[in-house]
C-alpha positions as CSV (number, residue, x, y, z in Angstrom):
1,X,-26.0,-2.7,54.6
2,X,-28.5,-0.4,52.1
3,X,-28.2,-2.3,47.9
4,X,-25.6,0.3,46.1
5,X,-27.7,2.7,43.2
6,X,-26.3,2.6,39.9
7,X,-26.6,4.6,37.0
8,X,-26.0,3.6,33.3
9,X,-24.9,6.1,30.8
10,X,-25.1,4.6,27.5
11,X,-28.0,2.1,26.8
12,X,-26.6,0.2,23.8
13,X,-25.5,-3.3,22.8
14,X,-22.9,-3.7,25.8
15,X,-25.1,-2.1,28.2
16,X,-28.4,-4.4,28.2
17,X,-26.5,-7.7,26.9
18,X,-23.6,-7.6,29.6
19,X,-23.8,-4.8,32.1
20,X,-27.5,-5.2,33.0
21,X,-28.1,-8.3,32.9
22,X,-24.8,-9.0,35.2
23,X,-26.2,-6.5,37.6
24,X,-29.6,-7.7,37.9
25,X,-28.1,-10.9,38.8
26,X,-26.9,-9.3,42.0
27,X,-29.5,-7.7,42.8
28,X,-29.4,-8.9,46.1
29,X,-26.7,-5.7,47.1
30,X,-27.7,-3.5,43.8
31,X,-30.3,-1.5,42.3
32,X,-30.2,0.2,38.9
33,X,-32.2,3.9,39.4
34,X,-31.2,6.1,36.5
35,X,-30.6,5.4,32.9
36,X,-28.8,8.0,30.7
37,X,-29.0,7.8,26.7
38,X,-29.3,10.3,23.5
39,X,-32.0,8.0,22.6
40,X,-34.5,8.5,25.4
41,X,-36.6,5.2,23.8
42,X,-33.7,3.2,24.3
43,X,-33.1,4.0,28.2
44,X,-37.4,3.7,28.8
45,X,-37.0,0.2,27.5
46,X,-33.9,-0.3,29.5
47,X,-36.0,1.1,32.5
48,X,-38.6,-1.5,32.0
49,X,-36.8,-4.0,31.9
50,X,-33.9,-3.6,34.8
51,X,-35.1,-0.8,36.6
52,X,-36.4,-0.2,40.1
53,X,-40.4,0.8,40.5
54,X,-38.8,4.6,41.1
55,X,-36.2,4.4,38.5
56,X,-36.1,7.8,36.0
57,X,-34.8,7.9,32.3
58,X,-32.7,11.2,31.2
59,X,-31.0,11.9,27.8
60,X,-28.0,14.4,30.4
61,X,-25.4,12.4,31.8
62,X,-24.6,15.4,33.9
63,X,-27.9,15.4,35.4
64,X,-27.6,11.7,36.6
65,X,-24.1,12.7,38.1
66,X,-25.7,15.1,39.7
67,X,-27.6,12.4,41.6
68,X,-26.3,12.5,45.6
69,X,-28.3,9.1,46.0
70,X,-26.5,7.6,43.0
71,X,-23.3,5.8,44.0
72,X,-21.9,3.3,41.1
73,X,-22.0,4.4,37.3
74,X,-21.4,2.1,34.5
75,X,-20.2,4.2,31.6
76,X,-20.8,2.2,28.5
77,X,-21.5,5.1,25.8
78,X,-19.2,5.4,22.5
79,X,-15.3,4.9,22.9
80,X,-14.2,8.5,22.3
81,X,-16.2,9.6,25.4
82,X,-14.9,7.3,28.2
83,X,-12.6,9.4,29.8
84,X,-14.7,12.6,29.8
85,X,-17.8,11.0,31.2
86,X,-15.6,8.4,33.3
87,X,-13.8,11.5,35.0
88,X,-16.8,14.0,35.3
89,X,-18.4,10.8,37.0
90,X,-15.6,10.4,39.4
91,X,-15.1,14.3,40.5
92,X,-18.8,13.8,41.4
93,X,-17.8,11.3,43.9
94,X,-19.1,8.3,41.7
95,X,-17.4,4.6,42.0
96,X,-17.0,4.2,38.1
97,X,-17.0,0.7,35.7
98,X,-16.1,1.9,32.2
99,X,-16.2,-0.5,29.5
100,X,-13.6,-1.4,27.4
101,X,-11.3,0.1,26.1
102,X,-11.1,2.6,28.9
103,X,-9.5,5.4,26.9
104,X,-8.7,6.1,23.3
105,X,-5.2,7.3,24.1
106,X,-2.7,6.4,27.1
107,X,-2.8,9.9,28.5
108,X,-6.7,9.8,29.0
109,X,-5.9,6.5,30.8
110,X,-3.7,8.1,32.9
111,X,-5.8,10.7,33.6
112,X,-8.6,8.6,34.5
113,X,-6.2,6.7,36.9
114,X,-5.0,10.0,38.6
115,X,-8.6,11.1,38.9
116,X,-9.6,8.2,40.8
117,X,-6.5,8.4,43.1
118,X,-7.3,12.0,43.6
119,X,-11.4,11.8,44.4
120,X,-10.9,8.1,46.5
121,X,-12.9,6.5,43.8
122,X,-12.5,3.2,42.7
123,X,-12.2,2.7,38.9
124,X,-12.4,-0.5,36.8
125,X,-12.8,-1.3,33.5
126,X,-15.0,-4.5,31.7
127,X,-12.7,-6.7,31.2
128,X,-14.7,-9.9,32.1
129,X,-12.9,-12.4,30.3
130,X,-10.8,-12.3,33.0
131,X,-13.7,-13.6,35.2
132,X,-14.2,-16.9,32.6
133,X,-13.8,-20.1,34.2
134,X,-11.7,-21.6,31.4
135,X,-9.3,-18.2,32.7
136,X,-9.8,-18.4,36.1
137,X,-8.8,-22.0,35.9
138,X,-5.6,-21.0,33.8
139,X,-4.5,-17.9,36.3
140,X,-4.9,-20.3,39.7
141,X,-2.6,-23.2,37.2
142,X,0.1,-20.0,36.8
143,X,-0.5,-18.8,40.1
144,X,0.8,-22.3,41.4
145,X,4.0,-22.0,39.4
146,X,3.0,-25.1,36.6
147,X,4.3,-22.7,33.8
148,X,7.5,-21.0,35.8
149,X,8.6,-17.6,34.6
150,X,6.2,-16.8,31.6
151,X,8.8,-14.9,29.4
152,X,7.4,-14.7,26.3
153,X,3.2,-14.7,25.2
154,X,0.9,-14.5,22.4
155,X,-3.0,-12.4,22.4
156,X,-5.2,-13.6,20.0
157,X,-7.6,-11.2,18.8
158,X,-8.6,-12.8,15.3
159,X,-12.0,-13.3,13.4
160,X,-11.8,-15.0,9.8
161,X,-14.8,-12.3,8.9
162,X,-16.5,-10.7,11.4
163,X,-16.9,-7.1,11.4
164,X,-19.6,-5.8,12.9
165,X,-22.2,-3.9,11.4
166,X,-24.4,-2.3,14.2
167,X,-23.8,0.5,16.1
168,X,-20.6,2.8,15.3
169,X,-18.3,-0.3,15.5
170,X,-16.5,0.7,11.8
171,X,-16.7,5.0,12.5
172,X,-13.2,5.9,13.5
173,X,-14.2,9.7,14.8
174,X,-16.1,7.7,17.4
175,X,-14.2,4.3,18.5
176,X,-10.9,5.8,18.0
177,X,-10.1,2.6,15.9
178,X,-11.2,-1.0,14.8
179,X,-10.6,-4.6,15.8
180,X,-7.2,-3.4,17.6
181,X,-9.0,-1.4,19.9
182,X,-12.4,-3.4,20.1
183,X,-11.0,-6.8,20.4
184,X,-7.7,-6.6,21.1
185,X,-8.1,-4.9,24.5
186,X,-9.3,-8.3,26.2
187,X,-6.2,-10.4,24.7
188,X,-3.7,-8.4,26.2
189,X,-5.2,-7.4,29.2
190,X,-5.7,-11.6,29.8
191,X,-2.0,-12.1,28.5
192,X,-0.6,-9.2,31.1
193,X,-2.7,-10.7,33.8
194,X,-1.6,-14.3,33.3
195,X,2.2,-13.0,32.7
196,X,1.7,-10.7,36.0
197,X,3.9,-8.1,34.1
198,X,3.0,-4.4,33.3
199,X,6.5,-2.9,33.0
200,X,6.7,-1.9,29.3
201,X,9.8,-1.2,27.7
202,X,9.0,-0.7,23.9
203,X,6.1,-1.1,21.7
204,X,6.1,-1.8,17.8
205,X,3.4,-2.2,16.1
206,X,1.8,-2.6,12.4
207,X,-1.5,-1.5,11.1
208,X,-3.7,-2.9,7.9
209,X,-6.1,-0.8,5.5
210,X,-6.7,-4.3,3.1
211,X,-10.3,-5.5,3.1
212,X,-12.7,-2.4,4.3
213,X,-13.8,-2.5,0.6
214,X,-14.4,-6.5,0.7
215,X,-17.4,-7.4,2.7
216,X,-18.0,-10.6,1.0
217,X,-18.5,-13.6,3.5
218,X,-19.0,-11.5,6.8
219,X,-21.1,-13.7,9.3
220,X,-22.5,-10.7,10.4
221,X,-23.6,-9.5,7.3
222,X,-22.3,-6.8,4.7
223,X,-21.0,-3.2,5.7
224,X,-21.2,0.0,4.1
225,X,-17.4,0.0,2.5
226,X,-17.9,4.1,2.2
227,X,-18.4,3.8,6.0
228,X,-15.8,1.2,6.9
229,X,-13.0,3.9,8.5
230,X,-10.9,1.6,10.9
231,X,-8.4,-0.9,10.1
232,X,-9.0,-4.6,9.5
233,X,-6.2,-5.9,11.1
234,X,-3.5,-4.9,13.0
235,X,0.2,-6.3,15.0
236,X,1.8,-5.4,17.4
237,X,5.1,-6.5,19.3
238,X,5.5,-5.4,22.9
239,X,9.3,-5.9,25.2
240,X,9.2,-5.7,28.7
241,X,11.4,-4.5,30.7
242,X,12.6,-7.6,32.2
243,X,12.8,-8.9,28.9
244,X,9.8,-10.9,28.3
245,X,7.7,-10.6,24.9
246,X,3.9,-10.0,24.2
247,X,3.1,-10.9,20.2
248,X,-0.4,-9.0,19.7
249,X,-2.9,-9.8,16.5
250,X,-5.8,-8.3,16.3
251,X,-8.6,-8.6,13.1
252,X,-12.7,-8.6,12.6
253,X,-11.2,-9.6,8.8
254,X,-8.1,-11.9,8.0
255,X,-8.0,-14.7,5.7
256,X,-7.3,-17.5,8.3
257,X,-8.5,-20.5,8.3
258,X,-10.0,-20.2,12.1
259,X,-11.0,-17.6,14.5
260,X,-9.7,-16.7,17.7
261,X,-10.6,-14.4,20.0
262,X,-9.6,-13.3,23.7
263,X,-7.5,-16.2,23.8
264,X,-3.3,-16.7,24.4
265,X,-0.2,-18.7,23.8
266,X,1.9,-18.4,27.1
267,X,5.4,-20.2,27.2
268,X,7.1,-20.3,30.7
269,X,10.4,-22.1,32.0
270,X,8.6,-24.8,33.5
271,X,5.6,-25.3,31.0
272,X,3.5,-23.4,28.6
273,X,-0.7,-23.0,27.9
274,X,-2.8,-22.0,25.3
275,X,-6.5,-21.6,25.3
276,X,-8.4,-21.7,21.5
277,X,-12.0,-21.2,20.8
278,X,-14.1,-24.9,20.3
279,X,-15.6,-25.1,17.2
280,X,-18.9,-24.4,17.1
281,X,-19.3,-23.8,20.7
282,X,-19.0,-20.9,23.2
283,X,-16.1,-22.8,25.0
284,X,-12.6,-22.2,25.5
285,X,-10.4,-25.2,25.3
286,X,-7.2,-24.8,28.0
287,X,-4.0,-27.0,27.5
288,X,-1.6,-27.4,29.6
289,X,2.4,-28.0,27.7
290,X,4.7,-29.6,30.5
291,X,7.0,-32.2,30.8
292,X,5.6,-35.7,33.5
293,X,8.3,-38.4,33.8
294,X,10.8,-37.2,31.5
295,X,7.8,-37.4,28.5
296,X,6.3,-34.3,27.0
297,X,2.8,-34.3,27.9
298,X,-0.6,-31.7,27.4
299,X,-3.6,-31.7,30.1
300,X,-6.7,-29.8,30.0
301,X,-8.9,-29.5,32.3
302,X,-12.6,-30.4,32.5
303,X,-14.0,-27.1,32.2
304,X,-18.0,-26.7,31.2
305,X,-19.7,-23.9,29.4
306,X,-22.4,-24.3,31.3
307,X,-22.5,-23.0,35.0
308,X,-25.3,-24.2,37.2
309,X,-26.9,-22.5,40.0
310,X,-29.4,-24.0,42.4
311,X,-32.7,-22.8,41.4
312,X,-31.1,-20.6,38.8
313,X,-31.5,-21.7,35.0
314,X,-28.2,-22.7,33.5
315,X,-25.6,-19.2,32.1
316,X,-22.8,-19.3,29.2
317,X,-19.9,-19.2,30.5
318,X,-19.9,-16.0,29.0
319,X,-23.1,-14.8,30.5
320,X,-21.3,-16.0,34.3
321,X,-18.7,-13.9,33.1
322,X,-20.7,-10.6,33.3
323,X,-22.3,-12.1,36.4
324,X,-19.4,-12.5,38.3
325,X,-17.6,-9.3,37.0
326,X,-20.6,-7.1,38.5
327,X,-20.6,-9.1,41.8
328,X,-16.6,-8.6,42.3
329,X,-16.7,-5.2,41.5
330,X,-19.4,-4.5,43.7
331,X,-18.0,-6.4,46.3
332,X,-14.7,-4.0,46.0
333,X,-17.4,-0.9,46.7
334,X,-18.6,-2.7,49.8
335,X,-15.5,-4.0,51.3
336,X,-13.3,-1.3,50.3
337,X,-10.9,-3.4,48.8
338,X,-9.2,-2.9,45.1
339,X,-11.2,-4.5,42.1
340,X,-10.1,-7.7,40.3
341,X,-9.3,-5.0,37.1
342,X,-7.4,-1.9,38.4
343,X,-7.3,1.3,36.3
344,X,-3.3,1.1,36.6
345,X,-4.0,-2.4,35.0
346,X,-6.1,-1.2,32.4
347,X,-4.5,1.9,31.8
348,X,-1.0,-0.1,30.4
349,X,-3.6,-2.0,27.5
350,X,-4.6,1.5,26.8
351,X,-1.0,2.5,26.4
352,X,-0.2,-0.6,24.5
353,X,-3.0,0.2,22.2
354,X,-2.4,3.7,21.8
355,X,1.5,2.8,21.0
356,X,0.6,0.2,18.2
357,X,-1.4,3.1,16.4
358,X,1.4,5.3,16.9
359,X,4.1,2.9,16.3
360,X,2.2,2.0,13.0
361,X,1.6,5.4,12.0
362,X,5.5,6.9,12.7
363,X,7.3,3.6,11.3
364,X,9.0,3.5,14.6
365,X,8.6,1.9,17.7
366,X,7.4,3.6,21.0
367,X,9.7,3.9,23.9
368,X,8.1,3.8,27.0
369,X,9.7,5.9,30.2
370,X,8.9,4.4,33.9
371,X,9.8,5.9,36.8
């Protein structure tokens, strides 16, 4: 089978730090042949490192989409343009992996899903945390019934002081929001995936603008308060149609003792589980809370942070997740199967994010209508 030909739209940090290295590690089944960015120099640099000898650069994404030799497009642009570019790519006959969040609004997310269905092309979203070894272990444990019915959860996406000071992260006009839409989506996606529950009944949210003028102590350096136009923290409560619930917390800057990012707490009828970040390490620690022989027990697996491949240098857990995300996505295209992260699932995440913002703005819960 010939290699899938990939075009990259948006060559910023997430493209060069995750997408392109992940694709490069799967060069036996794909090749990156087109690089698009409105800063041509960035695209040229990425082409030199990751492109094929015949790869080209463009500053106009419609030129890339018009190329009939391109099979797959990775969309890594500003959040506000995800829906427009993704739908255009699907209409042009390309399969699309779009970086999270898939869209700014739930309506746009649904439009993307419907476009994929109508065009017959595959759509997935960059929730690479599903592919971490620790989260794969927990998902298997849940699938085996270790937790029973998971009826309550918490989605944690909190940093003590970790505001990103590069790119357009703090620009609401370009990103659509701050830590909720940036970090919160990862934690919500994990929680829904673990709970296997996408039937939302209602969402209530609170959004705070309290620390935007207090850049002291930020581990990524001080930000400019004058250009900080997004929230610094957000909280939500999700009620599902079967009575289950999910609490959501997201923040780049919150006066807490420890950060807890892309982590979950889960409570089931047979046991519970939680994931936490290991201090000073990229590791996650997974703990299962259950009863053995009538006594309460906490157990954790022997899951390492480094994955060794024969003949290849070791990768961190997150680097390996990027490789596995790309591999399973390309396999879904080649084998005509559903991707691990489906557009339908990701659309529910976006609807929850949208509803938290809307509820916070109106002071009222957002009720979901489901057929």
